[in-house]
FIKE-173638 format. One line per field, with one value per residue: chain; x, y, z of N, C-alpha, C in turn; residue number from 0. Coordinates in steps of 0.2 Angstrom, whole numbers. Atoms other than C-alpha are relative to their C-alpha. Layout:
REM residues N
cadena	[A;...]
n.u	[X;...]
n.v	[Y;...]
n.w	[Z;...]
ca.u	[X;...]
ca.v	[Y;...]
ca.w	[Z;...]
c.u	[X;...]
c.v	[Y;...]
c.w	[Z;...]
num	[NUM;...]
END
This chain:
REM residues 267
cadena	[A;A;A;A;A;A;A;A;A;A;A;A;A;A;A;A;A;A;A;A;A;A;A;A;A;A;A;A;A;A;A;A;A;A;A;A;A;A;A;A;A;A;A;A;A;A;A;A;A;A;A;A;A;A;A;A;A;A;A;A;A;A;A;A;A;A;A;A;A;A;A;A;A;A;A;A;A;A;A;A;A;A;A;A;A;A;A;A;A;A;A;A;A;A;A;A;A;A;A;A;A;A;A;A;A;A;A;A;A;A;A;A;A;A;A;A;A;A;A;A;A;A;A;A;A;A;A;A;A;A;A;A;A;A;A;A;A;A;A;A;A;A;A;A;A;A;A;A;A;A;A;A;A;A;A;A;A;A;A;A;A;A;A;A;A;A;A;A;A;A;A;A;A;A;A;A;A;A;A;A;A;A;A;A;A;A;A;A;A;A;A;A;A;A;A;A;A;A;A;A;A;A;A;A;A;A;A;A;A;A;A;A;A;A;A;A;A;A;A;A;A;A;A;A;A;A;A;A;A;A;A;A;A;A;A;A;A;A;A;A;A;A;A;A;A;A;A;A;A;A;A;A;A;A;A;A;A;A;A;A;A;A;A;A;A;A;A]
n.u	[2;4;6;6;-4;0;8;-1;-4;4;5;-5;-1;5;2;-6;4;5;5;7;2;3;6;6;1;0;6;5;-2;3;7;0;-3;-6;1;-3;-6;2;-6;-6;-2;-9;0;-7;0;-1;-5;-6;-1;7;5;5;-2;-7;2;6;-3;2;7;3;-5;6;8;4;-2;5;6;3;-3;6;-3;4;-2;0;-6;-6;-2;3;2;2;-1;-5;3;-7;5;3;3;4;3;-6;2;-3;-4;0;-9;-4;-3;-1;-5;-1;-1;6;1;-4;-5;-2;1;-2;-11;-1;-2;-6;-2;1;-1;-7;0;2;-6;5;0;4;5;-5;6;7;-1;1;4;-1;-9;1;-4;-4;-4;1;8;0;-1;11;3;-1;5;8;-1;2;8;3;5;2;-1;-2;-3;-3;-1;-5;-8;-3;2;-3;1;5;7;1;9;0;7;7;5;8;1;-3;6;6;5;1;2;0;-6;3;-2;-3;-2;2;-3;-8;-1;1;-5;-5;-4;1;0;-3;7;0;5;5;-2;-3;1;1;6;1;1;-6;-2;-4;2;-6;0;-7;-3;-4;-7;-5;-6;-9;-5;-8;-3;-3;-4;1;2;8;4;8;5;1;3;-7;3;8;1;5;6;2;4;2;9;0;-1;3;-1;1;-7;-1;-4;-6;-3;2;1;-4;3;-1;-7;-3;4;-4;-7;1;0;-4;-1;-2;6]
n.v	[-9;1;-1;-8;-4;-3;-2;-8;-3;-1;-9;-6;-1;-2;-5;-4;-3;3;-3;3;5;-1;-3;4;5;-4;3;5;-5;-8;2;4;5;1;1;5;-1;4;3;-5;-1;0;1;-1;0;9;0;-6;3;4;3;0;8;-1;-5;8;4;-3;1;7;-1;-2;7;-2;3;0;1;-2;-6;-5;1;-7;0;-9;-4;0;-2;3;-1;6;-3;2;1;1;9;3;-6;1;-6;-2;-4;4;-3;0;-1;-2;-2;-2;4;-4;1;0;-9;-4;0;-7;-2;6;-4;-8;5;4;-4;-1;4;0;1;6;6;6;4;-9;5;0;3;-6;-5;0;-2;-6;-3;-7;0;3;0;-6;-4;0;-6;0;3;8;3;0;6;4;-2;2;7;2;-2;5;-3;-5;-1;5;-4;-4;4;4;5;0;2;-5;-1;5;1;0;4;0;8;-1;-4;-2;-3;-2;5;0;-5;-6;-3;-1;-3;-7;-6;-3;-6;-6;-3;-3;2;1;8;2;1;1;7;-1;0;6;5;7;1;5;8;3;2;-5;-7;-3;-5;-4;-7;-1;-2;-7;-3;-2;-4;4;-4;3;-2;-9;-4;-3;1;2;3;8;4;4;6;-2;4;6;3;7;3;9;4;9;2;5;2;-5;-3;-5;2;-1;-1;-8;2;-6;-6;-5;-3;-2;-10;-3;-1;-9;-6;-6;-1;-5;-5]
n.w	[1;1;3;-2;5;7;1;-1;5;8;-3;-2;6;4;-2;1;5;-1;-6;0;-1;-8;-2;1;-6;-4;4;-1;-8;-4;-1;-3;3;0;7;0;4;1;4;0;6;-1;8;3;4;1;0;-5;-6;-4;5;-5;-3;-5;-7;-5;-7;-6;-4;-5;-8;-5;-3;6;5;5;1;6;6;3;6;1;7;3;-3;0;-6;-3;-8;-5;-8;-3;-5;-6;-1;-9;-5;6;3;5;6;3;3;10;5;10;3;6;4;4;6;6;2;6;0;-6;-7;-2;3;-7;-5;-1;2;-6;-1;1;-6;-6;-2;0;-8;-3;-5;-2;-4;1;2;7;2;-4;0;3;4;0;6;0;4;10;0;2;7;0;-2;3;4;-4;-1;3;1;-8;-6;-4;2;-3;-8;-1;0;-4;-8;-1;-4;-7;0;4;-5;-6;-4;-4;-2;-1;-4;-5;-4;-1;0;9;2;7;4;-2;-3;2;6;-1;-8;3;6;-6;-5;6;1;7;2;9;5;7;-1;-4;-4;-5;5;-2;-3;-5;4;0;-7;-4;2;-4;0;-1;4;5;-5;0;6;-4;5;-1;4;3;4;6;-2;1;-8;0;-4;4;-5;-9;-1;-1;-6;1;-5;2;-2;4;-2;1;6;0;-5;-4;-2;2;4;-1;7;4;8;3;3;-7;0;2;2;-7;2;2;-5;-1;6;1;1]
ca.u	[127;111;93;87;104;105;88;94;108;97;87;100;107;90;83;99;90;74;67;50;50;53;41;28;32;29;11;6;13;5;-12;-5;2;16;23;30;43;33;48;64;70;88;92;108;116;117;133;144;152;136;125;109;118;135;122;110;122;122;103;104;120;104;93;84;80;72;54;49;56;49;54;49;52;48;61;73;73;72;70;68;63;68;59;69;65;61;57;41;37;57;54;54;67;64;82;81;92;97;100;109;113;98;97;104;121;125;119;125;147;140;137;152;159;152;154;173;174;168;181;177;178;166;153;162;146;130;136;138;120;122;139;130;140;153;160;161;147;143;144;124;126;130;115;100;107;102;84;81;78;80;76;79;97;101;93;106;122;119;111;119;118;105;87;79;59;56;37;20;12;-5;-8;0;-13;-23;-32;-31;-41;-39;-25;-37;-36;-20;-16;-29;-19;-4;-10;-19;-2;5;13;14;10;13;0;5;-8;-19;-16;-17;-12;-16;-32;-41;-43;-27;-22;-11;-13;1;4;19;26;35;54;64;76;96;107;121;134;141;155;160;152;134;124;107;92;87;76;84;72;52;42;30;13;6;-10;-11;-29;-31;-29;-42;-37;-35;-16;-12;-3;17;22;23;16;24;10;10;30;31;22;30;48;40;42;58;57;64;47]
ca.v	[-24;-29;-25;-8;-2;-2;5;19;23;22;36;47;45;47;63;72;76;71;83;80;66;72;84;72;61;76;78;61;63;79;67;54;41;30;28;12;9;-4;-5;4;5;5;8;3;-2;-21;-26;-16;-20;-16;-24;-31;-51;-44;-32;-46;-56;-40;-43;-62;-57;-47;-61;-56;-68;-66;-67;-60;-52;-40;-36;-17;-18;2;8;-3;-11;-27;-30;-41;-39;-47;-51;-54;-76;-72;-53;-53;-34;-29;-15;-25;-20;-18;-18;-12;-12;-3;-13;-3;-12;-9;12;22;21;39;36;17;28;43;27;17;32;32;13;13;22;9;-1;-19;-24;-9;-22;-22;-24;-13;3;1;6;24;29;39;43;31;40;60;70;69;84;92;88;69;71;79;66;54;64;61;43;36;47;32;34;50;51;35;47;59;51;37;22;25;22;33;30;26;20;23;10;14;-3;3;19;24;36;35;20;24;30;43;49;51;59;72;77;77;88;98;103;108;93;88;69;59;59;47;33;44;47;31;17;-2;-6;-16;-32;-31;-32;-16;3;14;33;44;63;69;71;83;96;98;109;100;108;98;93;109;119;122;122;116;110;92;78;70;56;55;49;31;26;9;2;-18;-29;-47;-58;-73;-84;-70;-66;-51;-47;-43;-42;-28;-26;-21;-9;2;2;6;24;25;25;44;51;57;62;78;86]
ca.w	[66;72;64;74;71;53;52;62;52;37;46;50;32;23;34;31;13;17;32;27;33;53;50;45;58;70;61;65;83;89;85;96;82;83;66;61;47;35;21;16;-4;-11;-31;-40;-54;-62;-66;-55;-37;-31;-41;-34;-31;-20;-10;-5;5;19;20;23;37;43;45;29;14;-3;-5;-22;-39;-50;-67;-73;-93;-96;-83;-86;-69;-59;-41;-25;-9;7;22;42;44;63;68;57;63;54;40;26;11;-9;-19;-38;-49;-66;-81;-89;-103;-111;-110;-126;-130;-121;-105;-104;-110;-93;-81;-86;-82;-63;-61;-66;-49;-38;-29;-31;-13;-9;-1;12;26;31;30;11;11;20;11;-4;-17;-23;-37;-41;-46;-65;-75;-78;-96;-92;-79;-91;-103;-90;-86;-100;-104;-85;-71;-60;-69;-65;-45;-45;-51;-40;-23;-23;-11;2;7;-6;5;21;26;35;41;38;48;63;65;77;70;50;44;27;14;10;25;25;9;15;31;21;6;21;29;11;7;-14;-18;-33;-45;-57;-59;-45;-29;-22;-31;-28;-20;-7;-21;-24;-6;-6;-6;-6;-9;-9;-9;-19;-16;-7;-16;-13;-20;-27;-37;-52;-61;-70;-58;-60;-45;-46;-38;-40;-30;-13;-7;-3;11;7;14;13;19;17;18;22;9;7;18;31;33;28;13;14;-5;-15;-35;-48;-56;-37;-38;-52;-51;-33;-42;-50;-34;-37;-56;-60;-66]
c.u	[-10;-7;1;6;2;-6;2;5;-3;0;2;3;-6;-4;4;-2;-6;-6;-8;-3;-2;-7;-8;-2;-5;-7;-2;4;-3;-8;-1;1;7;3;5;1;-5;6;4;0;8;0;9;0;2;9;7;2;-4;-6;-3;3;4;-6;-6;2;0;-7;3;3;-4;-6;-5;0;-8;-5;-6;3;-5;3;-3;3;0;7;5;3;-2;2;-3;-3;0;-5;4;-4;-1;-3;-7;-3;8;-3;2;4;-3;6;-4;7;0;3;3;3;-5;-4;6;9;7;0;3;10;0;-1;6;5;3;2;7;4;1;6;-4;0;-3;-4;4;-5;-3;0;2;-6;-2;7;-1;3;6;3;-2;-6;1;0;-10;-3;-1;-9;-10;-1;-3;-6;-3;-5;1;2;3;8;4;-4;7;8;1;-1;2;-2;-5;-8;-1;-9;1;-7;-4;0;-5;-5;-1;-2;-4;-8;-3;-2;0;5;-2;1;4;5;-5;3;8;0;-3;5;6;4;-1;1;0;-5;1;-3;-6;4;3;1;1;-10;-1;0;7;5;5;0;6;0;7;5;3;8;1;2;5;2;4;3;3;7;2;-1;-7;-2;-7;-4;-4;-5;4;-6;-5;-2;-7;-6;-6;-4;-1;-7;2;-2;-9;-1;2;7;0;6;8;4;1;-5;1;-4;0;6;1;1;3;6;1;1;8;4;2;-8;-8]
c.v	[-5;5;7;6;3;5;9;3;2;7;7;3;4;7;5;3;-2;5;-1;-4;2;3;-2;-3;4;2;-5;-2;4;-5;-10;-7;-1;-3;-6;-1;-7;-1;5;-2;1;0;-2;-3;-9;1;6;-3;1;-2;-6;-10;2;5;-7;-5;5;-4;-4;1;2;-4;0;-6;2;-3;2;5;1;1;7;4;7;3;-3;-8;-7;0;-4;4;-6;1;-2;-7;2;6;3;8;5;3;-7;5;-1;2;-1;1;2;-4;2;0;1;8;0;0;6;-1;-6;3;4;-8;-5;3;0;-7;-1;4;-3;-6;-7;-4;5;-2;-1;-3;6;7;3;4;9;4;4;-1;-4;1;10;2;0;6;2;0;-6;1;1;-2;-8;0;-3;-7;-5;7;-3;1;7;2;-2;6;5;-2;-5;-7;2;0;5;2;-4;-1;-1;-5;3;-3;1;9;0;2;0;-9;-1;3;6;9;5;6;6;3;2;8;6;6;2;-4;-2;-9;-1;-1;-6;-8;3;1;-8;-6;-6;0;-6;-7;-2;1;6;5;5;8;4;8;0;3;6;2;-2;3;-1;6;-6;-1;3;5;4;-3;0;-3;-6;-6;-6;-7;1;-6;-8;0;-3;-2;-9;-2;-6;-2;-7;-6;5;5;8;2;2;0;7;-2;7;7;6;4;2;10;4;1;8;5;6;2;9;7;-4]
c.w	[2;-3;2;-2;-9;-2;2;-2;-8;0;-1;-9;-4;4;0;-8;0;7;0;4;9;0;-1;6;7;-2;3;8;6;-2;5;-4;5;-6;0;-6;-3;-5;-3;-8;-1;-8;0;-4;-2;-4;2;6;5;-3;7;4;7;4;7;3;6;0;4;6;6;3;-6;-4;-3;1;-6;-4;-5;-7;-2;-7;-3;2;-1;7;3;8;5;7;4;5;7;0;7;4;-7;1;-3;-7;-6;-6;-8;-2;-7;-3;-8;-4;-4;-7;-9;2;-8;1;5;6;1;0;9;6;-1;3;10;3;3;7;5;2;1;5;3;3;6;10;0;-3;-8;-2;2;-4;-7;-7;-1;-4;-1;-3;-8;-1;-1;-7;1;5;-3;-4;3;2;-3;-5;7;7;7;1;4;8;1;0;5;9;2;4;7;0;-4;0;7;-1;2;0;0;7;8;2;4;-3;-7;-2;-8;-3;-1;3;0;-1;2;7;-2;-6;6;3;-4;-3;-9;1;-8;-2;-4;2;6;5;4;-8;2;1;2;-3;-3;8;2;-3;2;-5;3;-2;-4;3;3;-2;4;-3;0;-7;-6;-3;-3;4;1;5;-3;6;-1;6;3;-1;1;6;-3;7;-4;5;-3;3;0;-6;0;6;8;4;-4;-6;0;-6;0;-9;-3;-2;6;-1;-6;-3;6;-4;-4;4;0;-9;0;-2;0]
num	[0;1;2;3;4;5;6;7;8;9;10;11;12;13;14;15;16;17;18;19;20;21;22;23;24;25;26;27;28;29;30;31;32;33;34;35;36;37;38;39;40;41;42;43;44;45;46;47;48;49;50;51;52;53;54;55;56;57;58;59;60;61;62;63;64;65;66;67;68;69;70;71;72;73;74;75;76;77;78;79;80;81;82;83;84;85;86;87;88;89;90;91;92;93;94;95;96;97;98;99;100;101;102;103;104;105;106;107;108;109;110;111;112;113;114;115;116;117;118;119;120;121;122;123;124;125;126;127;128;129;130;131;132;133;134;135;136;137;138;139;140;141;142;143;144;145;146;147;148;149;150;151;152;153;154;155;156;157;158;159;160;161;162;163;164;165;166;167;168;169;170;171;172;173;174;175;176;177;178;179;180;181;182;183;184;185;186;187;188;189;190;191;192;193;194;195;196;197;198;199;200;201;202;203;204;205;206;207;208;209;210;211;212;213;214;215;216;217;218;219;220;221;222;223;224;225;226;227;228;229;230;231;232;233;234;235;236;237;238;239;240;241;242;243;244;245;246;247;248;249;250;251;252;253;254;255;256;257;258;259;260;261;262;263;264;265;266]
END
């Protein structure tokens, strides 16, 4: 599979549950912009058939290599980022996994029931990244238990394997030179932004500024028949700054990412 086809398939699955992405792109295009994707991100469970180490070879087959590792203690996550080895314009990839054994025992038991349903050989090709749920829908009770201790786990239990966000590269926009201008345009058009740590995460001094919408919502039916509206996926915006050597910062910042995760919070 070619990289372009990979991201096209991801985009289709992503926009199925994130209609705001299409409407936001339309806003930019109406102002003469061409929207370029900076990166996508995925979530998964550690110690499972879809653990980070089992998914990473798929990226390698697509021509990607790992170039950064991160640890989010409070959210019980570890993550890696990837960039293409020969195409500098290809979107970067951020893959995080939940360290399930750090959660309370009741959460571990709930997640164990989900993981037990995943076939051991499920990671057969790039299509794993838009397979969505590989397990039955949890009960509402189990979902709410996960929400209490890990919004990340709750989201993953219902949304499964798919890109949880795409990212507009502000560097490639012609008419928006600041992230504040992008945020203002979004707010003027009625979009709710993630305010954890402020609308803008990061700074020019850290060489990366990011913001994001709050996730769209989808209606689901939990095991047992209860219907609820829950968060799906969101859209991010990133402005990268030049470092002292004149090169553009191309990695990620833990403090920023930790706050961006909250874009899929239930409240």
